[in-house]
C-alpha positions in Angstrom: -0.1 0.1 -0.2 0.8 3.6 -0.2 0.0 6.4 2.2 -0.2 10.1 1.3 -0.2 13.0 4.0 -0.7 16.6 2.8 0.4 19.8 4.1 0.6 23.3 3.4 -2.7 24.8 2.6 -4.1 27.9 4.1 -5.5 31.6 3.3 -3.6 33.9 0.8 -4.5 36.9 -0.8 -4.6 37.0 -4.8 -1.3 37.4 -6.2 0.3 35.3 -3.1 2.0 32.0 -3.1 1.7 28.7 -1.3 3.5 25.5 -1.4 1.6 22.3 -1.0 3.5 19.0 0.1 2.6 15.5 0.0 4.6 13.2 2.1 4.7 9.6 0.6 5.1 6.4 2.5 4.7 2.7 2.0 5.6 0.9 -1.5 6.8 4.3 -3.3 9.0 2.4 -5.9 5.7 1.1 -7.2 4.1 4.6 -7.9 3.7 4.9 -11.6 2.2 8.7 -11.4 1.4 11.2 -9.1 -0.9 14.3 -9.2 -2.7 17.0 -7.4 -6.3 17.5 -7.8 -8.5 20.2 -6.7 -12.2 20.5 -5.9 -14.0 23.9 -5.7 -17.2 24.0 -3.6 -20.1 22.6 -5.7 -17.7 21.1 -8.4 -16.2 17.8 -9.4 -12.7 17.0 -8.2 -10.5 17.8 -11.3 -6.8 17.2 -12.2 -4.7 20.3 -11.5 -1.2 18.6 -12.3 0.5 15.6 -13.0 4.0 14.0 -12.6 5.0 10.5 -13.7 7.7 8.3 -12.9 10.2 9.6 -15.5 9.3 13.2 -14.2 7.1 14.3 -17.3 4.5 16.9 -15.9 1.3 18.0 -17.3 -0.9 21.0 -16.2 -4.4 22.0 -16.9 -4.5 25.3 -18.7 -5.7 27.6 -16.1 -2.4 26.9 -13.9 0.2 26.9 -16.6 2.9 29.2 -15.7 1.9 29.7 -12.4 1.9 26.1 -10.6 4.7 24.0 -10.6 4.7 20.2 -9.5 7.7 18.4 -8.5 9.0 15.4 -6.7 12.1 15.2 -4.1 12.9 11.2 -4.2 15.4 11.9 -1.4 12.6 13.3 0.9 9.8 11.1 -0.7 7.8 14.2 -1.0 6.0 15.6 -3.8 5.3 19.4 -4.0 2.9 21.9 -5.7 4.2 25.5 -5.8 1.4 27.7 -6.5 2.2 31.4 -7.5 0.3 34.3 -8.7 -2.9 32.7 -6.9 -6.3 34.0 -8.1 -9.7 33.5 -6.1 -11.0 30.9 -8.8 -8.0 28.6 -7.5 -9.8 28.4 -4.1 -10.3 24.8 -3.5 -9.6 21.6 -1.5 -6.3 20.1 -3.0 -5.8 16.3 -2.8 -2.7 14.6 -3.5 -3.1 11.5 -5.5 -0.9 8.4 -6.4 -1.3 5.7 -8.8 0.7 2.4 -8.0 1.2 -1.1 -8.9 0.4 -3.0 -12.0 -3.4 -2.1 -11.7 -2.5 1.8 -11.3 -4.4 1.6 -8.0 -5.4 4.9 -7.1 -4.6 6.4 -3.5 -5.7 9.9 -2.1 -4.6 12.1 0.7 -6.8 13.7 3.2 -6.9 17.0 1.3 -5.9 20.4 2.3 -7.9 23.7 1.9 -6.5 26.5 -0.1 -8.7 29.6 0.1 -7.4 32.7 -1.9 -9.3 36.2 -1.1 -9.6 38.8 -3.5 
């Protein structure tokens, strides 16, 4: 199994920055890809950014140039650096990992990001 624990959410003014962290434990070597998902009030959870085992990344259009996903294999931690935040970025952000042959989904507990105007 894989376990994920997120930290780093909070309240920030528009234009500010936050860094989310996702600490990994368990069968880390079997993780195929990881990502950050956001769920705004009343909306479905959606993929914000993803990073593969090989380090390839992709982002939804609305965060390109502002958010950066990265992974530190020494610290077993994944990050989401969020810059130039906008009120529409307000959401609960979830860390996700897909591991094993079956690409099993594992989720963190979520962390609230609130951007005030």
